[in-house]
C-alpha positions as CSV (number, residue, x, y, z in Angstrom):
1,M,-0.1,-0.2,-0.5
2,A,1.0,3.4,-0.9
3,R,2.4,6.1,1.6
4,S,0.2,9.0,2.2
5,P,1.7,12.2,0.9
6,D,-0.2,13.7,3.7
7,R,3.0,14.0,6.5
8,R,1.3,15.6,9.3
9,P,1.6,14.1,12.7
10,G,-1.6,14.2,13.5
11,F,-3.1,14.3,17.1
12,S,1.1,12.6,18.0
13,R,1.9,15.1,20.9
14,R,5.7,13.4,20.4
15,A,6.0,13.8,16.5
16,Q,4.7,17.1,17.2
17,Y,7.1,17.9,19.7
18,G,9.9,16.1,17.7
19,I,9.1,18.5,14.6
20,F,9.1,21.2,16.6
21,T,12.5,20.1,18.3
22,G,14.1,20.0,14.9
23,Y,12.8,23.1,14.0
24,V,14.4,24.9,16.9
25,I,17.7,23.0,16.0
26,A,17.8,24.3,12.4
27,V,17.3,27.5,13.4
28,L,20.2,27.7,16.1
29,G,21.9,26.0,13.6
30,V,21.5,28.7,11.2
31,V,21.9,31.7,13.6
32,A,25.6,29.9,15.3
33,G,26.7,29.8,12.0
34,L,26.1,33.3,11.0
35,V,27.7,34.7,14.1
36,V,30.6,32.4,13.1
37,L,30.8,34.1,10.1
38,G,30.3,37.3,11.4
39,V,33.2,36.9,13.8
40,S,35.4,35.7,11.2
41,F,34.7,38.6,9.1
42,F,35.5,41.4,11.3
43,N,37.9,39.8,13.3
44,P,40.0,37.0,11.5
45,E,42.4,36.3,14.3
46,A,39.7,35.3,16.8
47,F,39.6,31.3,15.2
48,A,43.6,31.3,14.8
49,F,43.5,28.3,17.7
50,A,41.3,26.2,15.8
51,R,42.9,26.8,12.7
52,N,46.2,26.0,14.5
53,T,44.7,22.7,16.4
54,A,43.8,21.8,12.8
55,S,46.8,22.3,11.1
56,E,48.4,20.0,14.2
57,V,45.8,17.2,13.0
58,A,46.1,17.2,9.7
59,R,49.9,17.8,9.6
60,P,50.3,14.0,8.9
61,L,48.0,13.6,5.8
62,G,49.6,16.8,4.8
63,K,53.0,15.5,4.5
64,A,51.8,12.2,3.7
65,G,50.1,14.0,0.6
66,A,53.1,16.1,-0.2
67,E,55.4,13.0,-0.4
68,T,52.8,10.8,-2.3
69,R,53.0,14.6,-5.0
70,S,56.5,14.5,-5.5
71,A,56.8,10.4,-6.4
72,S,54.4,10.8,-8.9
73,Q,55.8,14.4,-10.0
74,G,59.0,12.1,-10.9
75,V,57.3,9.0,-12.1
76,F,55.4,11.4,-15.0
77,A,58.8,13.5,-15.4
78,A,60.7,10.0,-16.0
79,I,58.1,8.9,-18.8
80,G,58.0,12.5,-20.2
81,A,61.9,12.5,-20.2
82,Y,62.3,9.1,-22.0
83,F,60.0,10.1,-24.8
84,N,61.4,13.6,-25.4
85,A,65.1,12.2,-25.0
86,G,66.6,13.4,-28.2
87,R,65.3,17.0,-28.0
88,Q,66.2,17.6,-24.6
89,N,69.6,16.0,-25.3
90,A,70.0,19.0,-27.9
91,A,68.8,21.6,-25.6
92,L,70.7,20.9,-22.7
93,T,74.1,20.4,-25.3
94,R,73.5,24.5,-25.5
95,E,72.5,25.3,-22.0
96,V,75.5,23.9,-21.2
97,Q,77.8,25.5,-23.7
98,A,76.0,28.8,-22.3
99,A,76.5,27.8,-18.3
100,R,79.8,27.3,-18.9
101,A,80.5,30.7,-20.1
102,D,78.4,32.4,-17.3
103,A,80.4,30.1,-14.8
104,V,83.3,31.6,-15.9
105,T,82.0,35.3,-15.7
106,M,80.1,34.8,-12.4
107,H,84.0,33.4,-11.0
108,A,85.4,36.5,-12.0
109,L,83.0,38.8,-10.3
110,Q,82.8,36.4,-7.0
111,Q,86.6,37.2,-6.8
112,E,85.8,41.0,-7.5
113,N,83.1,41.1,-4.6
114,A,85.2,39.5,-2.3
115,R,88.2,41.9,-2.9
116,L,86.0,45.0,-2.8
117,K,84.2,43.8,0.3
118,A,87.4,43.0,2.6
119,L,88.9,46.3,0.7
120,I,86.3,48.9,2.3
121,G,85.0,45.9,5.1
122,V,81.9,45.5,4.3
123,I,79.9,42.8,6.7
124,D,77.2,40.9,5.2
125,P,74.6,41.3,8.0
126,A,72.2,38.2,5.8
127,G,71.5,35.9,9.1
128,K,71.5,31.9,9.0
129,P,68.3,30.4,8.1
130,I,65.9,29.4,11.1
131,V,64.9,26.1,9.7
132,G,63.9,24.0,6.5
133,A,60.5,23.1,6.3
134,R,58.1,21.3,3.5
135,L,54.9,22.6,2.4
136,I,52.5,20.5,3.4
137,G,49.5,22.3,2.0
138,S,48.2,25.7,0.6
139,T,44.8,27.2,-0.7
140,A,45.1,27.2,-4.3
141,T,41.3,28.2,-5.5
142,S,40.8,30.6,-2.6
143,T,40.9,34.4,-3.3
144,R,43.2,34.2,-0.1
145,R,46.6,33.1,-1.1
146,F,47.6,30.8,2.5
147,A,50.6,27.8,3.0
148,V,51.1,25.8,5.2
149,L,54.6,24.7,7.0
150,S,55.4,21.3,8.8
151,V,57.7,23.3,11.2
152,G,56.5,25.7,14.4
153,T,57.3,27.1,17.2
154,N,59.1,24.2,18.4
155,Q,61.8,24.8,15.4
156,G,62.2,28.7,16.6
157,V,59.6,29.4,13.7
158,Q,57.2,33.1,14.9
159,T,55.4,35.8,13.3
160,G,56.6,37.5,10.8
161,Q,59.6,35.5,9.4
162,P,60.2,35.7,5.7
163,V,59.9,32.5,3.7
164,R,62.0,31.4,0.4
165,A,62.1,28.9,-1.8
166,A,65.1,28.4,-4.3
167,G,63.8,30.2,-6.8
168,G,62.8,33.4,-4.8
169,L,60.3,34.8,-1.9
170,I,57.8,33.0,-0.9
171,G,55.4,34.8,1.4
172,R,55.9,35.3,5.3
173,I,54.7,34.1,8.8
174,V,51.1,34.5,9.9
175,E,50.6,32.4,12.5
176,T,52.2,29.7,14.2
177,G,51.4,26.0,16.3
178,P,53.7,23.8,18.2
179,N,54.8,21.8,14.7
180,T,52.9,23.6,11.8
181,A,53.0,27.3,10.9
182,R,51.0,29.2,8.1
183,V,52.1,31.6,5.5
184,L,50.7,34.5,3.7
185,L,51.8,33.9,0.0
186,V,53.3,37.0,-1.9
187,T,50.2,36.0,-4.0
188,D,47.7,37.3,-1.0
189,P,46.1,40.5,-1.8
190,D,46.4,41.6,1.9
191,N,51.0,40.8,1.2
192,V,52.6,44.0,0.1
193,V,56.3,42.9,-0.7
194,P,58.9,46.4,-1.3
195,V,61.1,45.9,-4.4
196,R,63.8,47.2,-6.8
197,R,64.3,46.3,-10.5
198,A,67.8,44.3,-10.5
199,S,68.7,46.2,-13.2
200,D,68.8,49.7,-11.9
201,G,67.4,49.6,-8.4
202,L,64.2,51.3,-9.7
203,T,61.7,51.3,-6.7
204,A,58.5,49.4,-7.1
205,F,56.0,47.3,-4.8
206,V,54.7,44.1,-5.5
207,Q,51.3,43.0,-4.2
208,G,48.9,39.8,-4.6
209,G,45.8,40.1,-7.3
210,A,43.2,37.3,-5.4
211,N,43.9,35.8,-8.7
212,G,47.1,33.7,-8.4
213,R,48.5,36.8,-10.1
214,I,50.9,40.0,-8.9
215,E,51.1,43.5,-9.9
216,I,54.1,45.4,-9.6
217,R,53.7,48.9,-9.2
218,L,56.2,51.8,-9.5
219,I,56.4,54.0,-6.0
220,N,56.6,56.9,-8.4
221,T,55.1,56.6,-11.9
222,G,55.6,58.3,-14.8
223,V,59.6,58.4,-13.7
224,A,60.5,54.7,-15.7
225,T,59.1,52.4,-17.6
226,L,58.9,48.8,-17.2
227,R,59.8,46.1,-19.8
228,K,58.7,42.6,-20.4
229,G,61.2,40.7,-18.8
230,D,62.6,42.7,-15.7
231,V,63.5,41.1,-12.9
232,F,62.7,42.4,-9.2
233,V,64.6,41.9,-6.3
234,T,63.5,42.8,-2.4
235,S,65.4,46.0,-1.0
236,G,65.2,45.7,2.2
237,S,62.4,48.1,2.9
238,G,60.3,48.0,6.2
239,G,62.4,46.2,8.0
240,L,61.5,42.4,7.0
241,Y,62.4,41.4,4.2
242,P,66.5,40.5,3.7
243,P,67.1,42.2,0.3
244,G,68.0,40.9,-3.0
245,I,66.1,37.7,-2.7
246,P,64.1,37.3,-6.4
247,V,60.3,38.2,-6.0
248,A,59.0,38.9,-9.1
249,V,59.2,39.1,-13.2
250,A,57.5,41.6,-15.3
251,T,55.1,40.0,-18.3
252,E,52.9,42.5,-19.3
253,P,53.7,46.4,-18.6
254,H,51.3,48.9,-18.0
255,R,50.9,52.7,-17.5
256,D,51.3,52.3,-13.7
257,G,54.1,49.4,-13.6
258,A,53.2,45.6,-14.9
259,T,51.4,42.1,-13.9
260,G,53.6,39.8,-13.2
261,H,54.6,36.1,-12.1
262,L,56.3,35.1,-9.1
263,A,60.2,34.3,-9.4
264,S,59.6,30.7,-7.5
265,D,55.8,29.5,-7.6
266,P,54.6,28.3,-4.4
267,S,53.0,25.3,-6.2
268,D,56.4,23.8,-7.5
269,A,57.9,24.3,-4.0
270,D,58.2,21.1,-1.8
271,F,61.0,22.6,0.5
272,V,61.4,25.9,2.2
273,L,63.6,27.9,3.8
274,V,62.5,30.1,7.0
275,L,64.6,33.1,7.9
276,P,65.2,35.9,10.3
277,A,63.3,38.8,9.7
278,W,65.6,41.2,8.2
279,Q,65.6,44.5,10.8
280,A,66.5,41.8,13.4
281,S,69.5,39.8,11.9
282,A,70.6,43.4,10.6
283,Q,70.4,44.9,13.8
284,A,72.5,41.7,15.6
285,A,75.2,42.0,12.7
286,L,75.9,45.6,13.5
287,E,76.3,44.8,16.9
288,A,78.7,42.1,16.7
289,A,80.7,44.2,14.2
290,Q,80.5,47.1,16.8
291,K,82.1,45.0,19.1
292,A,84.8,43.5,16.8
293,A,86.3,46.6,15.7
294,P,89.4,48.2,17.2
295,P,88.3,51.1,19.9
296,P,89.7,54.4,18.7
297,P,92.9,56.1,19.8
298,A,92.8,58.2,22.5
299,D,93.0,61.4,22.2
300,D,96.6,62.7,23.9
301,G,95.6,66.4,23.9
302,N,98.5,67.3,20.9
303,N,95.9,67.6,18.7
């Protein structure tokens, strides 16, 4: 016998109370969700503890996923290299010839740089990396761009420290847990990085565009124009990022600057380095240099 489409509880008080309780729970759930959404919108830091706890819980799965991704990429790369061996061999031959010439030039420049530093007594204040880490998670499709590292406060990581990969800057630490840390990527709209053009020192800043791309904007518009292929590195302004780290390459120049891509794509990086904040490391190096410097000669009153 077919069930009647009329689902009214009739005169059963238990059924009526059950339906009423369900409605109350649903309404309370909606209200609680709206409250949590409002708090997270106006005060994002309120749920930092919950995010850190979730990152700690998901850390083993994130590491396993990263290792699996690296292994699968290696397998596909090996298969592609097998089928493209001839073409790659010719290209590699040309690259080796060019690299040999570049190596000779670089060696000469390094020797000249060392002699100049010894001559004028320049002390390089760049500090050693805090720790190496693996990227175990990221927000690839969200308008906000974050990544998760496999290290935290137990390994010396603190909020505000820069993070870089082999190719260039990735971002900075914004939240830390015992064994995980959250990185605000350079592609995030809230991350602004002071930079300079590597060729002539033209000042600018890099800001994320909420779509995975970045914008390079000049400090003084109308003074100079950018060209496709211009490389920008950190300038050291602001006391956070050490100078000289590659950040972006201009691809589409426009009136106020250029649209570009990162020198190091976070999606291609498996391991990164956490660096000390530039201002702190520079101050420590300066104090060490002042302690090592000989005292000035005493004035004997004859001058």
